[in-house]
LUMLUM-598867 format. One record per atom (N, C-alpha, C): residue in three letters; x, y, z. Coordinates in steps of 0.05 Angstrom, whole numbers, plus 5000, padded with zeros to 4 digits. Atoms other than C-alpha are relative to their C-alpha. Example, Ala and Ser with C-alpha at 12.3 -4.5 7.8 and 13.67 -1.06 7.14 Angstrom:
LUMLUM-598867
ala501849765000ala524649105156ala501850245000ser498449764999ser527349795143ser498550225014
This chain:
LUMLUM-598867
met500350164971met321342053520met501549795000ala498450194998ala324641403500ala502350075003ser498249935004ser330041743488ser501850115027leu499249964974leu330542013560leu499949765024asn499350234981asn328741353592asn502249794987thr497550275002thr334540953553thr503250225008leu497349844986leu339541563577leu499649855032arg499650124974arg337141373650arg500949765002thr499650325000thr337440653641thr502649915002lys497050015007lys344540693611lys501750075011phe497649914992phe347941173645phe498850215022gly501249954972gly344041283710gly502550025015ile497949954992ile349641113744ile503650095000val497849904999val355341353713val498950365005leu500449744995leu351842113718leu499350045034ser499650074972ser351241893798ser502550085005ile497450064993ile357641763805ile501050344992ile498949785016ile360042433760ile498650265018ile501849784986ile354242913805ile501549905035ala497650064972ala358342553880ala502350104997leu496749864998leu365242753849leu499350265004ala499949764994ala363143433840ala498850135022leu500449894965leu359843503910leu503050055010leu497350104982leu365943213940leu502450284993ala498549785015ala369643733896ala499650255014phe500349764982phe365844303922phe500250005028ile499449994974ile366144103990ile503250035014leu496850014995leu373743983988leu500650365002ser499149725008ser374344713958ser499650135015leu501349854979leu369945004014leu501649995031lys499050034975lys374344644072lys502350154990thr497649875002thr380944944040thr499550215006glu500549655005glu378345664032glu498950075028met501049934976met374945644105met502349895021gly497650044984gly381945344135gly499449835018phe500650274981phe378944664164phe501949854990ser498950245006ser382844124170ser498849785024gly502250214984gly377643544190gly497850145011asn501649944977asn373843784250asn501950215012asp498049864988asp379344244269asp500450354989pro500049785016pro378345004243pro502450235005arg498049864995arg384245424235arg499050315012val500949754989val383446134282val501550215005gly498049774998gly389446484280gly502949964986val496750025008val396846564248val501350205015ile498249854979ile401946764294ile503149974984asp497150125015asp408846874252asp500149774986gly499850225018gly406946444202gly499249745012glu500850304980glu404445854251glu497150064990lys502749964995lys397245674233lys499849855030ile501050184972ile393745584302ile496949924991his502250075007his387545124298his498850005029tyr501049894981tyr382445164344tyr499749765029ser499150194987ser383944514383ser502550065021glu498649904981glu390244774404glu499850285023tyr501449694986tyr387145504426tyr498449855020tyr501750084975tyr382145124463tyr501249825026asp497850174984asp387444684500asp501650235020gln498749824978gln390745304526gln498350165013tyr502449874976tyr384345644544tyr499749875025glu500950154979glu382345094585glu502249975022gln497750034976gln388945044616gln501250285021ile499649734984ile389445814631ile497850065024lys502350034983lys382545704662lys499649895027ala499350234969ala384045154705ala502250135022gln499049994982gln389845414730gln499050375017ser501149724984ser387246224746ser497549905026gly502350004986gly381545874770gly497450244997ala501649815014ala377646424730ala497749814989gln502750165015gln369546314710gln499150184979glu501049825023glu366546504645glu497250165008ser502349854988ser361846944689ser498350234982asp501349765019asp360847534633asp501750014979glu498249935021glu363847784574glu502550105007gln497149914996gln369748094604gln501649865003gln498550264989gln371747514641gln500949844977ser499850185021ser371347124578ser502250094980ala497649845011ala375747684543ala501249955012met497650054983met380947624594met501049784999leu498850315004leu381346884590leu501149954965ala499550075025ala381446934511ala502050224994asn498149805006asn386947494514asn502649825014ala498650144988ala390747064562ala501249724982ala499650205007ala390246434526ala502150084965trp498149855020trp393546884459trp502150075003gln497049964995gln398547124496gln502649805004ala498150154991ala401046534523ala501249774963leu499450085024leu400646234446leu502450144986ile498249765012ile405046894422ile502549915016gly496850144989gly410146624474gly501149824991lys498750255005lys410645944453lys501250054969tyr499349985023tyr411646194380tyr501650234988val498749815000val414546764383val502450115022leu497050104984leu418646894449leu500749825001glu498250194994glu421646284461glu501849954977pro497650095020pro424846194394pro501150214996gly498449804995gly426646854399gly502850135025phe498150044984phe430046804460phe501949725005asp498750215005asp432846114437asp502650194984lys497649925020lys437046514387lys501250275012met499149774990met438547064435met502049855023gly498450144983gly442146474484gly498650045028leu500850034979leu437246634539leu499349775011arg501250164984arg436046144587arg499749995032val499850004970val433645854656val501349825012thr498050254990thr438545424692thr498749885023glu501550164982glu437044874733glu499550185036pro499749914977pro439345254798pro498050274997glu502249795006glu434745854777glu497549865006arg502750084994arg428745374769arg499949925033leu500050134976leu430345114839leu499250225021ser499349714991ser431445834865ser496750085002met502649985007met424145934843met497449885015val501350204980val421445354873val500450015028ser499249974974ser424345504941ser499050215007gly500649724996gly421546234934gly502450185009gln498249795002gln428646504938gln499350264983his500749795017his427146864873his497250004992pro503250065009pro419546994864pro499549964979ser500650065025ser415646744814ser496649985004gln503549905009gln408347004794gln498249684996ala501550275007ala406546224770ala500549855029phe499850144982phe409245854827phe498550085025tyr500849894984tyr406546394880tyr496449984993asn502650115006asn398746274846asn499449815008ala500550244995ala399345634858ala500049955030phe498749974971phe402445564924phe500450215021ala499749724978ala401146184963ala497649965030asp502549994980asp397246125030asp497750185002pro501849765004pro391046425026pro499150135015arg500749824973arg390146605095arg502450245006thr497749774988thr397246995109thr500650124970gly499449945022gly397947105031gly503150024994glu497150035005glu405746885032glu499449644990tyr499750275016tyr408446324989tyr501349735017asn499750284976asn408745605031asn501749784976val498750155009val414245245008val499049715005ala501150274994ala411244625045ala498349904979ala502150055017ala404744634999ala502449924975val497850075024val410444574946val500949645006gly498750274994gly413743874984gly497349814995gln501850194996gln406243604994gln498949944969phe502049985027phe403943754921phe502349794982leu497850135007leu410743394896leu499249685009ala499650164995ala410042864936ala497249794989gln502650095015gln402042734907gln500749944974ala499050015037ala405642824838ala501049724993glu498750235006glu409642214843glu498249764996thr501950225010thr403341744835thr498050124990asn502249955015asn398842154797asn501350174979ala500049905026ala399742284725ala499050294997gln501249695002gln395042934722gln501250135021ala498649854984ala399343224779ala502450074992gln497449995012gln406043114747gln499850174967gln500449825025gln403243454679gln499550245007ala500949755000ala400243984718ala503250155013trp497449904990trp407644124752trp502450074972ala498550005027ala410344014684ala499550344988gln501249765008gln405944654660gln501350195015leu499649804979leu407045044723leu502750095003asn496850015000asn415044984716asn500650154966glu499849835029glu414045174635glu499250354998gln501549744998gln410045744653gln502250215020ala497849934982ala415045994710ala502550074985arg497349945015arg421145914659arg499750264984leu501049815010leu417646314615leu500350235006glu500349774986glu416546884659glu503250085004arg497049985001arg423846814677arg501650134978glu498749925027glu426046974609glu499450284995ile501249635011ile421747544593ile501350155021ala499349914984ala424547814659ala502150064997lys497149975009lys431647774641lys500550174972tyr499849825035tyr430748054559tyr499450275020leu500349704991leu427048674601leu502050105016gly496349894986gly433448764642gly501449964983leu498149985018leu437148694586leu500050304982ile501649655005ile432649274555ile501250255014lys499949794967lys432449704620lys504150025002gly497250054983gly439949594627gly501750154969gly498649885029gly441849864553gly498850284994val501149735000val437550484562val500550285018tyr497949864981tyr442051034593tyr500350334988val499549685015val443251804583val502949995005asn496949984996asn450351884563asn501250295001ala498649744995ala455252444576ala500050214984leu499949765016leu454652814515leu496950084996glu503049925002glu446352844523glu500850165026val500249824981val448053124591val500950324999ala499349795002ala451853624569ala499050174985asn501949895027asn447853844506asn497250165021gly502949874980gly441853904569gly501050235017val499349724990val446754364610val499850254989asn499549755011asn448154794561asn497650134983ala503249925001ala440554814533ala499350195026ala501449854976ala438255014606ala502250235004asn498549774993asn444655584618asn499550224981asn499249745021asn444655934545asn497250154994thr502349805011thr439256494532thr500150184979tyr500049885020tyr438156804475tyr498650294993ser501349775006ser436457534450ser499450094970gly499649955027gly434357804380gly497450124990lys503050035013lys428357954334lys499149824977trp501550225026trp423457624288trp498150144984ala502149915013ala418757714235ala498349804990gly501750255009gly412957274205gly497950114986lys502649965005lys406857184171lys498649784998lys501750214995lys400956784179lys498749894975tyr501550195028tyr398456244132tyr497450114994ser502949945009ser391456464138ser500250264980ala499749775014ala394157164107ala500150014973val500950055024val393956834041val497649854992pro501950085001pro387956744014pro499349744979asp499950305012asp385555943993asp499950064965ser501149965031ser383356173924ser502250104984leu496949995011leu390756363910leu501349784996ile498050294993ile393155703918ile497649744984gln501550245023gln390455073866gln501649835013val498750174993val391454423901val498849844983lys500750065009lys390453933851lys500249625012ser500650314991ser388753073853ser503049944999gly497050145000gly396152943830gly501650095024asp498449874970asp398553453893asp498649785018ile500750214971ile394352963942ile501849725001lys499450255002lys396452323914lys502350035003ala497250024995ala403652483913ala501250015028tyr499749954973tyr403652763983tyr499249705016tyr500150274986tyr399952064000tyr501849845000asn497850195011asn405151663965asn502350075021ser497849974989ser410352003997ser500550035035his501650094967his406951984073his498449855007lys501950214999lys404451384069lys499549885034asp500550094977asp406351184137asp498850205022met501849904993met402451664166met497449935007phe503150115010phe395951334141phe500449725004lys501150224981lys397250634176lys497949875010gln502450064993gln391850314191gln499349685014thr500450254992thr388849674228thr498249854985pro502450145011pro384649114191pro496750055014ser502749964979ser377049294209ser497749934981arg503050075022arg369849124185arg498750155014thr502549854995thr364049594183thr497849884993leu502550125010leu356849384191leu498450205012ser503149855005ser350149644193ser497849855017tyr501350194986tyr345049434243tyr498150145018val502649974989val338249474272val499349875028val500950174972val335449374343val497550025003phe501950044992phe329549174353phe499749985035glu499949944980glu327949344424glu498149905017val502050134990val323848954475val498850055018thr501649884977thr319549324518thr497649895009pro502850124991pro314049174564pro498050184995thr502249834992thr307149444547thr498650075017asp501750034975asp301949694581asp497949845007asp501850264996asp297549054570asp502249795022asp497650144984asp304548724599asp499650105031met500049954971met305049194657met497649985020leu502150064981leu297949134683leu499249695009ala499950314993ala298548334675ala501750035021leu498350024981leu304748454720leu498849965030glu500749884974glu301248864773glu498249835008lys502650164993lys294948404772lys501349715014ser499450224991ser299647814786ser502150025027val497949974985val303948094838val498050085019ala501849894980ala298048374880ala499449705006glu501050274991glu295847634879glu502849855017val497750084983val303247414902val500150125026gly500649894985gly302547934947gly498649915023ala501750095000ala296547754972ala501049715019gln498450204988gln299447054992gln502149965016phe498049824986phe305447335013phe499550075035ala500949904970ala302347675072ala498349815015ala502050074982ala297447125098ala501649825003thr498950265000thr302746585096thr501749995023glu498850014973glu304846305163glu502449924996glu496850135007glu310945905129glu500650174981leu499649865020leu314446425106leu502849994982lys498050045007lys320946205098lys499149814970ser500050215025ser318845635051ser498250104974phe501649925021phe313946035015phe502450184984val498249875016val320046514999val501449894981arg497850185015arg324645974980arg499049944969ala501450135021ala319045644934ala499950194976asn499849805020asn318946354894asn502450014990arg497849995010arg324446384853arg500450304987asn499449804995asn324347144856asn500250125025gly499849974968gly324947114932gly503250005015lys496950054985lys331447194977lys499850085028ile500549984973ile331947155049ile503050085010ala498049864996ala337347645074ala502449725024asp498350074989asp343647335106asp501250075025thr500249954970thr344147815159thr498150155013tyr502449884988tyr340248255201tyr501150325008val498649814999val339148905198val498550265021ser500849864988ser336749515233ser497550254980ala502349915006ala330949965225ala500950314984ala499449805019ala335450555205ala501449954966gln498650005030gln338150185138gln498649894989leu502150065019leu331150105110leu499150174989ser502449765009ser326850595079ser498450115025glu501849944982glu322551015121glu497549765006asp502450095002asp316250655102asp500849705003glu499250384990glu319649885106glu500050005023ala499050104971ala322350005173ala497050095015lys502949964985lys315050265195lys498749765002ala501650285011ala311849655166ala501049785017leu498050274989leu317049145189leu500649995031leu500649944975leu316849445261leu497949885009ala502650054989ala309749375270ala499149714993gly501150295012gly309948645246gly498549914977glu501549985031glu306548815174glu501649954977thr499050115028thr308248625104thr500250344985tyr499649745014tyr310849245067tyr499249864973gly500249995021gly308949264995gly497749834994pro497749935028pro308049054936pro499750294991val499049805010val311349684916val500950054974leu498349935021leu313949984848leu502450195008lys497649874996lys320850184860lys502049934978asn498149995017asn326050334809asn499449754976asn500750175012asn323149914761asn499749655008glu500550204982glu321549384808glu497549925015trp501750034979trp315349084845trp500949835027thr499150084976thr317748954918thr497749965022met501950064978met314548664975met502849885017ser498150144975ser318548435047ser498550015026arg501550044963arg316748165118arg502149965017ala497950064979ala320648095174ala500449695010leu500050284997leu323147315181leu500149975029asp498150074974asp327147415251asp500050255000ser498049704992ser328947975291ser501249875029lys498750054972lys333448005354lys500450305005met499449734985met335248545401met503649935004val497849985005val342248655389val501650195002pro499249675010pro347949245389pro500350064974asp499449875033asp348449645329asp502849944991ser497450145011ser355249465325ser502049945026val499050214979val361049105369val503150074994gly496750044999gly368349145381gly500849735000val498750275000val372348515368val502749954997arg497150094998arg379048175372arg499649764989his500950234999his379347535348his503749824988ile497650215004ile385046885338ile499249814981val500750155021val384646575274val501749744999leu498450265003leu386845795272leu498649844976pro500350215022pro386745285216pro497549765015tyr502750104982tyr379644935232tyr501449615006ala499250304988ala384044175244ala501149975021gln499049934971gln386044575309gln498850085015glu502549974976glu379944525347glu501349925026ala499250094981ala383444205401ala501450315014leu498649834981leu387944755409leu498650285002ala501649734996ala382545355398ala498649845028asp501150044977asp378744955456asp502350055030ser498549934981ser385045035502ser499850364998leu499449764995leu386345775484leu497550105014leu502249874996leu378945935496leu499349915036thr500350044963thr379745575573thr502250195009val498049804994val386145985572val499550255007ile501449805007ile383146575554ile497550155022lys501949914982lys377146605604lys501149895020gly498549974970gly381646465657gly502150165009gly498049754996gly385547135650gly501450084983ala497449965013ala390747035600ala499450244981asp500449745026asp392047635544asp498849914985phe500350035027phe388447615488phe501350064984ala498349905021ala392748035448ala502549854999gln497350195005gln399047605467gln500149804994leu501050195017leu395347035449leu500050014969ala499949995030ala393447275381ala501449984984ser497949905015ser399847555369ser502049724993gln498350285001gln402846805379gln499249844992tyr501750215017tyr397546355351tyr498350054972ser501649935021ser393146745300ser502149914974val498149965028val395246535226val499450154984tyr501249755021tyr391447115197tyr502250275008glu498249874990glu397747545198glu499150365006ala501149785003ala393848185182ala498850105027thr501249824964thr390548295251thr502249845017ala498650094978ala395247755292ala502850275012ala497749704997ala401248425289ala498450145017asn501549804981asn395848785332asn498349975015gly502450174977gly392948335380gly498449874984gly503450055011gly387648135337gly497850084997glu502949705003glu384048775333glu498850004969val501949975031val378548745275val499650345012gly500449785004gly375949395299gly497450045008val502449904990val368749715313val498749824968val501450065025val363849335261val497149915007pro503150044992pro356749375249pro498849795005phe501450324996phe352048805268phe499649894976ser500450065024ser349348805204ser502049884987ala498150085014ala355848585173ala500549705010phe499150324992phe356147925212phe497849804985thr501750245016thr352847285171thr499549775014gly499650344988gly351146545197gly500749975024glu499050064973glu354646305251glu500850225018phe499149714986phe357446995274phe497650125015val502149954990val350747205278val498749855028ala500550124977ala348446695331ala501749955019ala498050004982ala355146685363ala499950305019leu499649754988leu355147395377leu497450175006ala503049864998ala347347625381ala499850075030asn500149974969asn348047545464asn502250015009ala496949954992ala355347695471ala500050255023lys500149854994lys357148145519lys502650175001arg497249895000arg363448605539arg501449855013gly497950274985gly369048105554gly499849795000asp501350315007asp365147515529asp501849894979val498650105016val369347065491val498949794983val501350235009val366446575438val501049854978lys499150185014lys368146015389lys498750014974val501950115018val366146005318val502049874981ala498550195028ala367245485267ala498950154972ser501449965032ser366445785194ser502349944976gly498550145025gly368845475130gly502349905009asp497650154997asp376145315132asp501050115026ala498149884986ala378045665194ala498250005027ile501550064966ile376345645276ile500850325007gln499349714983gln376146405310gln498949995028leu501049934974leu375546565377leu499950315001met501649705007met372147275377met499350095033gln501149874974gln372847675441gln499450325000val501549754998val368348255455val500550225015tyr498949834978tyr370648865478tyr499050255005arg501749695002arg365549415460arg497049934988ala502550075004ala358349275453ala497550265002asn502149834995asn353049815438asn496749925012lys503150054992lys346249875469lys498349874972pro501050275022pro341849325432pro496950224996ser501749955016ser336649485385ser498849814984lys501150185016lys331849165344lys501049964973his498849945028his334848865282his498549724992met501950165004met330448405238met501749894968gln499450165020gln332147875181gln497450024984val501849925011val328548065121val499949874984ala501450135025ala324347635066ala499750224978thr500649765017thr323448025007thr499749784974ile501150115024ile320547824936ile499750254985thr499549815024thr322048234874thr499249964971tyr501050075020tyr318548224812tyr500950274973pro499749795017pro322048644752pro498550074975val501549905014val318549004704val501149914971glu498550025026glu320248644637glu497349894981ala501950105033ala316548434567ala499149805011ser501150234995ser312347854574ser500549794980ala499450155011ala313247274534ala498850014968ala501249915031ala308147484472ala501050224993thr499549685007thr310848204470thr503849884980arg497350125008arg318147814462arg499649934970arg500550185032arg314947364404arg499550214988asn500849845012asn312747954373asn502050184990ala498249835007ala318548364373ala502149854983his498150185011his322147724346his498849904974asn501150035025asn316947654288asn500250244981leu499249755014leu318448414268leu503049944995ala497549965006ala325748254268ala499749754976gly499750235022gly324247564221gly498550194973thr501349955019thr319547954180thr502350254978phe498449865009phe325148564173phe502749834988ser498050165005ser330647974160ser498849884973val500650115021val326747714097val500550304979asn499749745021asn326148454064asn502050115002ala497949914994ala332848634083ala502149884983lys498450145020lys336548124044lys501050124974gly499149895026gly340548253980gly501950254994ser498349825001ser343648893990ser499850205021val499849864974val345449444041val497350254984glu502349885003glu340249853999glu497649865013ala503550204993ala334149334010ala500250045033phe499050084973phe337449344089phe498950225014asn500149754992asn336650114092asn496650015002asn503349965018asn329050074048asn498549855035ala501250204973ala327349514109ala499950115020ala499649844978ala329649924161ala497550195010ser502049825002ser324950464143ser497349955000glu503150094999glu319250054131glu498849885025ala500050034983ala320349824198ala499450125022ala499249834982ala321350394234ala502550095017val498450024986val327150244260val503050154989thr498949875011thr333650684252thr503549814994pro497450155005pro340350284220pro502350215020arg496849924986arg347350454268arg501749944982val498050095011val353750364241val502150005019ala497450094983ala359850064275ala501749924985ser499050025013ser365949974262ser502449755020leu498350244985leu370349354283leu503149944998ala497050055004ala378749374294ala500049735000gln499150315000gln381448744283gln501749985028gly499150034974gly382248464354gly497550055022glu502149984977glu376248804384glu497149755001arg501650224999arg371048264411arg497350144997thr503449904991thr364648714428thr499850264979ile500549775011ile361449294390ile500150265021arg499849784981arg362449904419arg496850165007gly503749844994gly354550164457gly498249834996leu501350325005leu352249454441leu500149845033glu499150194990glu351649044499glu500149775000asp500450265007asp353648324505asp499749984966ser500350035033ser354648344430ser502549864982arg497850215009arg360547834424arg498649784982glu501150245019glu356347334380glu499450204970val499949835023val355147974325val503050044994ala497649955003ala362448134329ala501649744989arg499050155006arg364047414316arg499049954973trp502150115032trp358547344251trp502150244986ala498949855021ala362347964230ala503049964986tyr497350045010tyr369347764224tyr500149694979gly499750235013gly366947094188gly497950144974ala501649945020ala362047494142ala501050054979lys498949865017lys362647744073lys498450254998thr501049685005thr361048484039thr496649924996gly502649985012gly353048474035gly498449785016asp500650304980asp352247814086asp497550195012leu501449894982leu345847934128leu499749805024ser499550164975ser346047674195ser497849845007glu502350074986glu341847224236glu498750195023ile500849804975ile337347524296ile501749895020phe498850024973phe341547614355phe499250085021thr501249874978thr339647664420thr502350185020val498249854993val343048194449val499150175026gly501549894978gly341548374523gly496749894996asn502150025007asn333848434519asn498950044980asp501349965032asp333448604451asp501049844977tyr499250165020tyr334148324384tyr501350144981val497849885022val339848584331val499849814971val498450075029val340548484254val501450144991ala497849805014ala347048694218ala500149924982thr498050065017thr349048744161thr503750094983leu497649935003leu356548744134leu500750164980thr499749855029thr358149344089thr502550034995glu498049865008glu365449454085glu502249795008ile497750144982ile371748984095ile502450114989asp497749824999asp377949414105asp502549865003asp497650124990asp384448954105asp502150184987asn498349815012asn388549504068asn502750045025glu497549914982glu395449654107glu499950265001tyr500849685005tyr393250394090tyr497950075002thr501849795009thr388250834095thr499150104978pro500549905021pro385250914025pro500650284996val499549685004val387551613994val496750125002asp503149825001asp379351813979asp499449965030lys500949874971lys378251774063lys501750185007val499049764991val383752184076val500250264981ala499449895033ala383252624012ala499950385022ala500849744991ala380753274058ala502750015020gln497449944985gln386653184112gln501850054981val496550035020val392253084055val499250394984arg499349785015arg389353684022arg500550325010ala499449774979ala389254154082ala503050065008gln496749984999gln397053994087gln500950024975val499349975030val398354094015val500150244994leu500349685002leu395254794014leu501850165023arg498049864986arg399154974073arg503249954993asp496550055001asp406054724045asp499750244970lys499149825021lys404255113978lys500050305008lys499849794979lys402455744022lys502550055013tyr497949984995tyr409455684048tyr501350034976asp498749985020asp411855683981asp499450294990tyr500649805003tyr408656243965tyr500550215012ile499149784988ile410256684017ile503250035000val497149985001val417856504010val501050134972lys499649885023lys417356653939lys499550334995asp499849704992asp415357413955asp501750105026leu498149854964leu420457494014leu502150074988ala498649955013ala425657923993ala501950175022gly499049784989gly430858334023gly503149885014ser497950134987ser438258164058ser500750045025thr499249954965thr436958434128thr496549905012leu502450094984leu431558234182leu498050214988ala502249695001ala427658974167ala499249934971glu502249965020glu426858874097glu498549694990gln500950244999gln425258184100gln497149985014ala502849944985ala419458434148ala498550124981ala501749825022ala417558904097ala498549964980ser500850165027ser416658434039ser497649785015leu501350094995leu412858044090leu497650155006gly502449884994gly407958634106gly500049945035phe500150034961phe409958544191phe502950235008arg498249874986arg413758994230arg501449815018gly498050174982gly420158584264gly499450055022arg500749914982arg418758534336arg502949865013arg497250124973arg424058264400arg499649815015phe500250144977phe425057804440phe502549965015arg497249894979arg430257774498arg500049745020arg499150184987arg432957214534arg497949795006arg501750255000arg429856624517arg501649835000asp499150214995asp431555964539asp500249804975phe500450215028phe433355444481phe498149835001arg503050215005arg427954974505arg497350094996cys502249905017cys423155474478cys501050124978leu499049955034leu427155554408leu499049734992leu500950175015leu425455094361leu502849744992arg496950205004arg430554524343arg498049834973glu501450185030glu429554154271glu502049934989arg497450145016arg434353664238arg500350134968pro500149915026pro436853964178pro499549784973gly500250175027gly435253684110gly496349974993arg503050035009arg427153694123arg499150185009arg502149874990arg421654074133arg498749935014ala501850024982ala417554114194ala497549994991pro502550035009pro410653924197pro499150275006ser500449774992ser406754614209ser496949955015gly501150094983gly401154714246gly498850005036arg500350024980arg402254724314arg500350345015arg500049714984arg402055354363arg501150035027his499050014982his406155534414his499950295005arg499149644982arg408256214461arg501649845017phe497850004978phe414056274503phe499550135023asp500049804983asp414656594572asp503149865010asp496450044999asp422656684599asp499449925036arg500050134974arg424056434672arg498750235022glu502349894977glu420757044709glu497550014994arg502650025017arg414256784670arg499050204995arg500449785017arg413657434633arg499549884977pro501150085022pro408757264578pro502650124970phe498149885019phe413057274514phe499250174980gly500949785014gly408457684479gly499850315011ser500249784980ser408658194535ser503250264994gly498049714998gly413058944540gly501050004968glu499549805023glu416159294484glu501749804988gly498250095021gly419258914423gly499449675005ala499850314997ala417458204451ala498549914978cys501050175025cys415357604410cys497849855006arg501450124987arg408957494413arg499449694980gly500050265021gly408756884357gly502149745000phe499350255005phe412756334333phe503350124977met496649945012met420756334313met501349694983ser498950305005ser423455754266ser501150054976ser498450015012ser428855714222ser502149715002arg498750285003arg432755034198arg502950085014trp497849975003trp438855444189trp500750195034met500049824982met437555934248met501149765024thr499950184979thr436855304301thr502049834997ser496550224995ser443154924279ser501950165009arg498449824986arg446855554299arg500250015021leu500350004977leu443955614358leu501849895020arg498350134983arg448055074389arg502450095005thr497150055006thr454555304371thr500350315010ser500349684994ser452356054394ser502350184985arg497949835026arg456456304325arg497750124992leu501549925017leu450356674299leu501550314987pro499849725012pro451657254247pro498050245007arg502349775000arg447857904257arg498149984974ala501849905031ala442458064198ala500749834981arg499650165020arg443057444172arg496949894983arg501950025009arg437257134120arg499149735021cys501150304986cys433556534165cys497849944999val503350075002val427156294143val499149714994arg500550315002arg424055604153arg497349995002arg502850104990arg417055314157arg499849935030pro500350094978pro415455244226pro498549715006trp501050244986trp413554654269trp501649785006pro499050325004pro418154114275pro499749845020arg501450174976arg416253534316arg501649965024ala499050014984ala422753584359ala500450245017trp500349754984trp420054124400trp500349965027his500050154975his421654104470his497850185019ser502349934979ser415954114517ser501450115024asn500249844978asn416354624575asn498150155011ser502549824990ser412554964628ser499750304986arg499649754999arg414655594606arg498650094960cys500649995021cys412755434532cys496249914999arg502750084998arg404655414525arg498250174973pro501249885023pro399755484468pro498750235007ser500549744996ser398056164448ser497650054980ser502649885016ser391056494432ser500150184990arg499449745033arg394057074397arg500149984980trp499950065031trp395856754340trp499549714991pro501650245005pro391156214323pro501449794983thr499150035017thr395556044270thr503149944980ser496850045001ser402355834248ser500650214976arg499149775020arg406456254205arg503549974988ile497150045004ile413256334170ile501250245011cys499449884983cys418256694209cys503450064989ala497049945008ala425257054199ala501050085025ala498949984977ala429657154255ala502550174998asn497649805003asn435557584275asn501250025034ile499250094975ile439657244336ile502850175012ser496049854983ser445157674386ser501149805011lys497950094978lys450557434420lys498849855023pro500750064975pro448156864470pro500250105033arg499349864979arg447557064542arg500449685021ile500150154979ile450056584599ile499350025022lys500449964977lys446756424657lys501249725016asn499550044991asn449156114713asn497849805022thr502350104982thr443655604743thr500149735010ile499150184987ile447355014767ile502549965004
């Protein structure tokens, strides 16, 4: 005990310093590992350049401000995030590349974009007239005048010019690419020959399925060899695999009864109140309609109650308790036909003058064409058309409620003044402004608390391993679901509002258990089961696919080994197949294969001729497939010797698609074919 006290006394300070240094070293190691620099974490890498959160956030906010978009939902947030990353890719990839190529936007080009001579989407979004939809050069001048004394406006102008410059450079680059893609004279000549030449001959073949699988041995070494020689076929995107459970929060019978009782109490107060507008506005589930509707636009029961001055409901419809009353009613036409003249809000004097002139007998359509700033209707004399009265709101309802045919009214709404002429008004009928209170059927706070407690208990039991996760799921009577997140995906398919779950998965390690996420109305707990950052899909995951291809390759070798004879008839006999004829076949319905490589098998086709007669119909017609590397290389020269051996595995990728080449149901599998081609016949089709 004395030794311990002495140690504490003499070496306490030294030990404290050592512990502090160890903790500091541990924190610094985590800092480096996690990509943090101060309080600015790394969120991505573009072409070797590290992108930190502050840079990404500034770009995100800039795009948000320029576009005027709001993060109203997950989809909108994803669009803003994607736009921010695209802008950063432009900065670190496109701009340096354009500099190396010598692509530039000159000052005259920039000025032509500002003036609208060469349209720019960036300038258009900022300075388009919202009423006419046209680019407003005057607005540019006003903005520049303001920017002379406003540093923030100057910065915005610089950003706008930078965005327009990049758009122009991209357009130039795409123009270069487009200019370099064309069909040369040799390709045209080959296409004409392919369309005009036809061929006749015989063919023979054997199905791969005719060779029993038991005769072919596929070893693990064969699978690995094929995988290594065809690795490009198995490229993949990095991904995360997770297993998750959902604790659904649904209302219980007690919740339903409690809600029904509460709704009944509110319904009684709703029916008895004399201050209906105040009562509805005070209720968080209340709503007062902006429009007046006719009885035909309501359900039969609701229309009957409201027309009689009674309260409708409370009734349970579409998983909601609903009650309504008529707040106001008017005798108005079901629909009205109107013309209008739209003027800026500041031109009220002009509006009054036009109103006086129109009431004096002036031609409304002519004045609309001359003065209205809304070009969509101005060209038609201000014609809006026949509009249901229920489509009008606010000031328009008050102005048009008592209007008759021939009346002209002035309506100031928003940032415009409208002169509206009524040229048609149907017979008036009763329209009502409806006040409604709705209560969705949802779980109570106690039910949500119980579901969260179940999720908490599950989280405790599920820690440690995937096996523990699955066992805990069995005890909690929930079913684990498996999801895969490819790099760049922001949500989990089939799981609403799952952005937070996806964000957790990208930062977690294999075996980690998540917190309890609120997803929609439910709770979700997940565990990360696999991190796959491999460039290629592992061989064990594609072994079955590879084995099927290797088996087919070996069957090809097996068939070719037994092929014998110097004539087509002899080769057909060795295949156990009687030779068949094909006649007047277009080259586009024959195989083309590059010499020196085997074509992938497994594709199924049949052919039609120009008279649309099935390739497999008639005496001696070819009902299957024809394939030969040697044969097809000779088809182009039209110098094919008769009765030569021409055998090759079918189905090259360079198959010409044609309306006369359709999948065949008669031959469900591919085959080895030998063919005998006669001298081609020339057709004059052009």
